[in-house]
Structure formats: C-alpha cells, structure tokens
Steps between C-alpha positions, in 0.01 A plus 500: 500500500243211488342450161146398556243357259345852439818626355547205274151563363562871445830429331365244261194721430738784420697275256184383329394865468822592331471199262143587424587862417790367280286268302160673480599861496857569383517198262133447425566507136762265362796715370872477446678610819776741390831519680421848652179370645657190632785693662252725675308204631828338610594814688153507660514138623862535632409820682193338652719208615753728659222695687370171634862413599504836692177404670650165615811694629283746696256224648722200530867620509830482317542125464154429346539788270840368386356152460219647286726693280745208450211258423343757266830558316570122455141432387513797253833378367387143450184644322725674246657158416153348471401767243731332244278200509180708465660666194560158348150381576351811333737463202414134453125572477535834315289675765439867387659740744162670574377173650799422714403726782175318558683160515758642747230644709315176553832324521602717788168467674528120482860526625397701801255224602761218442767690681274556804446124524875422460594762754248375762614145457864586510484732809294234687753222417794708606334595826423130588805327360823701540712240318325606180703819519812302403325316218386838368851640519642203313214525244583870429867424448408212270253721310756779464755260356246349267379836378858605412585179313168417321414666175148639447298240319281573192132549570296194399130531598419152378715351778346708771278252700245768602466611138454143401235457775309813387514404129360158583189624664435835321524551121740780401446733203779525236512879505474784768161657535580854604591503872260218597601192691187306422237523217193295425425335166179301431443487877848348551759676725834550340818626657715735290884494465499793726371280779765245435767787535340588833519139613872492406571826679329366813669156504830669426459728808446186713848378388637858577340500841694190584815709484386831622284405798779297675737794437257734675433269783880481554480878560210507732248253643248785580209406282405869478841610371536209258146542358503884462844510345376233240187696434678830436763335281226332296280796466763684305593196280277603207627851472857377537449252219396776252773727618769242451363287213721657248825490698467194722751316278765756608506364863655169415714500816196553720427133495832420655455782757173340604667162534766642725228675712323167549828334598573781741155486662519126532848522667360764741212266590736195563730713726225689682520259807852621593553825308258792517517698170372856521213557259648832393813331372287231333306783315816662396653180367183416299489861354874487414461169322207632296666826413827316411315259268330790318832691465678194365216447251550850367880490504510158332203472264397159373653408168259474205561127453418437873177677491197276530313424174168681475209268565265467207162357540453152355130555477428864408193643668443799289 
C-alpha cells in the first residue's frame, strides 16, 4: 500500500481533531483527573492504537503490522520510564494536579512536532547512508548500558539551558496564576512558573527522543510506521501518567528491562546484515522483557531506604 500525501493530511487532521476534543470538550475546565477516568482514557487510546494496527495488517500485511506493534510497545514502555521525570518536575514546582493535564497536553503536542522532524531526518539519513545503521546499533547498546548504570539525577531547573534562556528574555512571576502560561502586568508580558514547567517538559522530551527514535528506527525505516507508532504512543501518555502516577515507584525494575530492550534492539541492528531476525520473535522478546521486569518489581519490591526521596520545591509557587 502506497501512503500518499492525502492520507498523511487526513491522519494528522484526525489526530488534531482528537487532541482538540480532548482539550476543548472533555477537559475544557481544569480538574483533577481521577484514576478511574485516567484508566478509561488509557483503554480508549490503547484500543484505538490496536484498531489502527489492524488497519495496517489488512492494508499493508503482516510484517508492517508487527513492526508497528513492536515500535508502539517500545515507545509506550519508554514513555512510562519518562513519566518518572515528569512526576519529579511537577513535584519540584508544586504544580496542582488539576493543571497537570494542560501541561501534558501542550507537551505532547510539541513532542509530536519534534518527533516528526527527528523521524524525517532519521529515515532520510538511513536511506542515503547505510553505514549509519551500524552507528545506530552501537548507540542503542551504549544507551542501554548507560541507562542501566546511571542513577536518575535530581531535577534542577536553574541548570536547564532553555529555562535560562527563557528567564533571561521574559520575566517570570513568583507564583502560579491559575492555569495561565502568560499574564500581562502594567503592559509587560510575564511568563508564569507553569510555562517554565512546560519548557522543562518539552526539553526533557527532546532528550527522551534521542533514545526512543533510534530504537524505533531500528525496528522499521518506514516513515509511516515509525511516525504513527510514535503518535499513538504519545497520545495516550497523559492518561497513562494519571493512571500510574500513584504506583510508578513500584515498577523499579522496568528501568533495567528497558535498558535490556535497547541493547537487544541495538544487537539486532548490528547483526541485520548477515542474520534475519523475524519481527514476530522480536515482538515476543520485547513483550517478555517488559512483563518480566514488572513481575520482578512486584515480587521483589523496593526497600524503603532505596526509595527515591520525594522532591520538595525550593521555591513554592502556591
């Protein structure tokens, strides 16, 4: 099946429609997203993703469908790991839970744009320069090992270069002003701490994309498969955050599972020239690693002394 420009336009219009309904209809008023609501939304997004996967299977065949599902599963899993950082950012700034959905909405929208650029550049480079495939494989193995051996650093907004740049040119208020990103005082435009939080979420996603996009490109170099799997994984990110926010600390072995997946995908890419690995087996291995890491987390819970210290805001905003 050839994906023409009209289909791309229709697909992106559909995504924007869903995002518009989410923000301006279902979440028009800022409110605390309860676990039940978050779970229902998570089920909706996962179901929609699987239906789209079925569409790919019918129109494009088994292999592209397997590539989509594997890429979606990896991106979704890496997103769960990323949610830990979002939780720390919100905790640092004391962002009320009713405003977190709005930040994540605009954060996801910005991530979709940035991911599209990264994917376009990545696919183009891989098509023109085959040797990059081996660099990509080595990078994934290095990233996986680094992820497993590096502890998560404390959030420090003052060291974030983008936050420094914004603060230098736009004055920032000391307190939150409802759910506003900007306010005007005496004809002077001020950013609020909520905008700084959004900047941190966006720049953090750029760092995450440096890990996740290469992993997805190692699964498929079809720009349609890579892009759509990323889009569907990101669309359900907000609901997943609110569904797992209270129990994310339980999955302490997931981090190591994701590291192992990156190493596996990197090794698969390096050996692709002389060993053809069936995508079905790749999917099963990725799923087994993820399920195994969750089961281990439940069987061997983290000891109290090993749990991360709760991040308290140095500059309270309320």
